[in-house]
C-alpha positions as CSV (number, residue, x, y, z in Angstrom):
1,X,-0.4,-39.9,-23.3
2,X,-1.4,-42.8,-21.0
3,X,0.0,-46.3,-20.9
4,X,-2.9,-47.6,-22.9
5,X,-1.9,-45.4,-25.9
6,X,0.3,-46.6,-28.8
7,X,3.2,-44.6,-27.3
8,X,3.7,-43.1,-23.9
9,X,6.2,-41.0,-22.0
10,X,6.8,-41.9,-18.4
11,X,9.0,-41.4,-15.3
12,X,10.2,-44.3,-13.1
13,X,10.5,-44.3,-9.4
14,X,11.7,-46.5,-6.6
15,X,11.0,-46.4,-2.9
16,X,13.5,-44.9,-0.5
17,X,12.6,-47.5,2.2
18,X,11.0,-51.0,2.3
19,X,7.2,-51.2,1.8
20,X,5.5,-52.3,5.0
21,X,3.7,-55.6,4.6
22,X,0.6,-54.3,6.4
23,X,0.2,-51.6,3.6
24,X,-0.9,-54.1,1.0
25,X,-4.3,-54.8,2.6
26,X,-5.1,-51.1,2.8
27,X,-4.2,-49.9,-0.7
28,X,-7.9,-49.7,-1.9
29,X,-9.0,-47.9,1.3
30,X,-6.2,-45.3,1.0
31,X,-7.0,-44.7,-2.7
32,X,-10.6,-44.0,-1.8
33,X,-9.6,-41.8,1.1
34,X,-7.6,-39.6,-1.2
35,X,-9.8,-40.0,-4.3
36,X,-10.6,-37.1,-6.6
37,X,-13.4,-34.7,-5.6
38,X,-15.2,-32.8,-8.4
39,X,-15.0,-29.0,-8.4
40,X,-17.4,-28.4,-11.3
41,X,-20.0,-26.7,-9.0
42,X,-17.6,-24.9,-6.7
43,X,-15.2,-22.0,-7.6
44,X,-11.9,-23.8,-6.9
45,X,-9.0,-23.3,-9.2
46,X,-7.4,-26.8,-8.9
47,X,-8.3,-30.2,-7.6
48,X,-6.5,-33.5,-7.7
49,X,-6.9,-37.1,-6.4
50,X,-6.8,-40.7,-7.3
51,X,-9.2,-42.3,-9.8
52,X,-9.8,-45.7,-11.5
53,X,-7.1,-46.5,-14.1
54,X,-9.9,-47.8,-16.4
55,X,-12.3,-44.8,-16.0
56,X,-11.2,-41.4,-14.7
57,X,-14.8,-40.6,-13.8
58,X,-14.8,-43.6,-11.3
59,X,-13.3,-42.3,-8.0
60,X,-14.9,-45.2,-6.0
61,X,-13.5,-48.1,-8.1
62,X,-16.9,-49.5,-8.7
63,X,-16.0,-50.5,-12.3
64,X,-12.8,-52.4,-11.6
65,X,-10.3,-52.8,-8.8
66,X,-6.8,-51.3,-8.8
67,X,-5.2,-54.8,-8.6
68,X,-4.1,-56.1,-12.0
69,X,-2.1,-59.3,-11.3
70,X,1.1,-58.3,-9.7
71,X,0.5,-54.6,-10.6
72,X,-1.5,-51.9,-8.9
73,X,-3.0,-49.5,-11.5
74,X,-4.7,-46.2,-10.8
75,X,-4.5,-42.6,-12.1
76,X,-3.9,-39.2,-10.8
77,X,-6.6,-36.8,-12.0
78,X,-5.8,-33.1,-12.0
79,X,-8.6,-30.6,-12.9
80,X,-7.5,-27.0,-13.5
81,X,-9.9,-24.1,-14.0
82,X,-8.3,-21.5,-16.3
83,X,-9.7,-18.0,-16.9
84,X,-8.3,-16.4,-20.1
85,X,-6.1,-13.4,-19.0
86,X,-7.9,-11.1,-21.5
87,X,-11.3,-12.0,-20.0
88,X,-10.1,-11.4,-16.5
89,X,-8.5,-8.1,-17.5
90,X,-11.7,-6.9,-19.3
91,X,-14.1,-7.7,-16.5
92,X,-11.7,-6.3,-13.8
93,X,-11.4,-3.0,-15.8
94,X,-15.2,-2.8,-16.0
95,X,-15.6,-3.4,-12.3
96,X,-12.9,-0.8,-11.4
97,X,-14.5,1.8,-13.6
98,X,-17.8,1.2,-12.0
99,X,-16.3,1.5,-8.6
100,X,-14.4,4.7,-9.6
101,X,-17.7,6.2,-10.7
102,X,-19.3,5.4,-7.4
103,X,-16.2,6.9,-5.6
104,X,-16.5,10.2,-7.4
105,X,-20.2,10.4,-6.5
106,X,-19.2,10.1,-2.9
107,X,-16.5,12.7,-3.2
108,X,-13.5,10.4,-3.4
109,X,-10.9,11.1,-6.1
110,X,-9.3,7.7,-6.6
111,X,-9.3,4.0,-5.6
112,X,-6.4,2.6,-3.5
113,X,-4.2,-0.1,-4.9
114,X,-5.5,-2.4,-2.2
115,X,-9.1,-1.8,-3.2
116,X,-8.3,-2.5,-6.9
117,X,-6.7,-5.8,-5.9
118,X,-9.9,-6.7,-3.9
119,X,-12.0,-5.9,-6.9
120,X,-9.8,-8.1,-9.1
121,X,-10.1,-11.0,-6.6
122,X,-13.8,-10.6,-6.5
123,X,-14.1,-10.6,-10.3
124,X,-11.9,-13.7,-10.5
125,X,-14.1,-15.5,-8.0
126,X,-17.2,-14.6,-10.0
127,X,-15.6,-15.8,-13.3
128,X,-14.5,-19.0,-11.6
129,X,-18.1,-20.2,-11.5
130,X,-18.5,-19.5,-15.3
131,X,-15.6,-21.6,-16.5
132,X,-15.5,-25.4,-16.2
133,X,-12.3,-27.0,-15.1
134,X,-10.1,-28.8,-17.6
135,X,-9.5,-32.4,-16.6
136,X,-6.2,-34.2,-17.1
137,X,-5.3,-37.8,-16.2
138,X,-1.9,-39.4,-15.5
139,X,-1.7,-43.2,-15.2
140,X,0.2,-44.9,-12.4
141,X,1.5,-48.4,-12.6
142,X,3.1,-49.9,-9.5
143,X,5.0,-53.2,-9.9
144,X,4.5,-54.8,-6.5
145,X,7.1,-57.5,-7.2
146,X,10.0,-55.1,-8.0
147,X,8.5,-52.1,-6.2
148,X,9.0,-49.8,-9.2
149,X,6.4,-47.2,-9.9
150,X,5.8,-45.9,-13.4
151,X,4.1,-42.5,-13.8
152,X,2.8,-41.4,-17.2
153,X,4.3,-37.9,-17.2
154,X,7.7,-36.1,-17.5
155,X,6.4,-32.7,-16.5
156,X,8.4,-31.4,-13.6
157,X,5.4,-29.7,-11.8
158,X,3.2,-32.7,-12.3
159,X,5.9,-35.1,-11.0
160,X,6.3,-32.9,-7.9
161,X,2.6,-33.0,-7.3
162,X,2.5,-36.8,-7.8
163,X,5.4,-37.6,-5.4
164,X,4.0,-35.3,-2.7
165,X,0.5,-36.7,-3.0
166,X,1.8,-40.3,-3.2
167,X,3.8,-39.8,0.0
168,X,0.7,-38.3,1.7
169,X,-1.5,-41.2,0.7
170,X,0.8,-44.2,1.4
171,X,3.3,-42.6,3.8
172,X,6.1,-43.7,1.4
173,X,8.7,-41.6,-0.3
174,X,9.6,-42.0,-3.9
175,X,13.0,-41.5,-5.6
176,X,13.1,-40.7,-9.3
177,X,15.1,-43.2,-11.2
178,X,17.5,-40.9,-13.1
179,X,20.2,-42.4,-15.3
180,X,22.6,-42.1,-12.4
181,X,20.2,-43.8,-10.0
182,X,19.5,-46.6,-12.5
183,X,23.2,-47.2,-13.1
184,X,23.8,-47.4,-9.3
185,X,20.9,-49.8,-8.9
186,X,22.3,-52.1,-11.7
187,X,25.9,-51.9,-10.7
188,X,25.5,-51.7,-6.9
189,X,25.9,-48.8,-4.4
190,X,29.6,-49.3,-4.2
191,X,29.9,-48.1,-7.8
192,X,28.4,-44.6,-7.0
193,X,31.8,-43.0,-6.5
194,X,33.1,-44.3,-9.8
195,X,29.9,-43.1,-11.6
196,X,30.3,-39.6,-10.1
197,X,33.6,-39.3,-11.9
198,X,32.3,-40.4,-15.3
199,X,32.7,-37.7,-17.9
200,X,30.1,-36.9,-20.6
201,X,30.9,-38.1,-24.1
202,X,30.0,-36.0,-27.1
203,X,29.0,-37.9,-30.2
204,X,28.9,-34.9,-32.6
């Protein structure tokens, strides 16, 4: 669920280094440079990129800018094309049997494992054009005053994709604000050794 929903789950991040002042004037250009590119018409399995926070179909920010007061708001769009395993299995089996039939007519007794893999890849490529990708949107809110970034997901794989793509786009690395990192931030770096020795408390 996104930040505009009644409830939302999110992950917080901070920067591992100061944000360069010259970056602020190029945010919009960088978002457009790494914007989402549609894969509906091409047989790609996945695609991701930045889109407008207010409209995930707007990858050029024609409807509204990413600047919202002291916040920068945009979204990570991730499209995934999924072929049901049963469908892939069925059509691969049909293609293999057709190939085996042709092989016997040519005097060959069996297909090699490599050839069967090639057939499966070819079938998968063909089926890719028949299934539309499923879109997903994950909101990003960047507090430019505190330089805290909020990402509307707690999925480990999505978080990894987000941090890698954010670093590629802005040349900035993010550190996830875990409970330990939050405590260190609130109490100061000098408290880290004490926090490392804190033991878990069981309440049941």
